[in-house]
C-alpha positions in Angstrom: 11.8 8.8 -12.6 12.9 12.0 -10.9 15.8 11.2 -8.6 14.3 13.3 -5.8 11.1 11.4 -6.0 12.9 8.1 -6.0 14.7 9.2 -2.8 11.4 10.1 -1.2 9.9 6.7 -2.1 13.0 4.9 -0.7 12.8 6.8 2.5 9.1 6.0 2.9 9.7 2.3 2.2 12.4 2.2 4.9 10.1 3.9 7.4 7.3 1.5 6.6 9.5 -1.5 7.1 10.7 -0.1 10.4 7.2 0.6 11.5 6.1 -2.9 10.5 8.9 -4.4 12.6 7.9 -2.3 15.6 4.2 -3.1 15.4 4.2 -6.4 13.6 0.8 -7.7 15.0 -1.0 -4.5 14.1 0.7 -4.3 10.7 -0.4 -7.9 9.8 -4.0 -7.0 10.8 -4.1 -3.9 8.7 -2.3 -5.4 5.8 -5.3 -7.7 5.2 -7.7 -4.7 5.4 -5.5 -2.7 3.0 -5.4 -5.5 0.5 -9.2 -5.8 0.6 -9.6 -2.1 -0.1 -7.1 -2.3 -2.9 -8.8 -5.3 -4.5 -12.2 -3.7 -4.1 -11.0 -0.5 -5.9 -9.5 -2.6 -8.6 -12.7 -4.5 -9.2 -14.7 -1.3 -9.3 -12.3 0.2 -11.8 -12.4 -2.7 -14.2 -16.0 -4.1 -13.6 -17.8 -0.8 -13.4 -17.8 -0.3 -17.2 -21.0 0.5 -19.2 -21.6 -2.0 -21.9 
């Protein structure tokens, strides 16, 4: 992985953690929504195959 890209990802991860700590209730609510979107997209990717 490109070192500059790794630095960007690390910075984003730190910012997300800080944001989650500041707004923990909202973060928890949206985490469930985000997980649902992720799982739906995954299902569509793997189950939407022509036979």
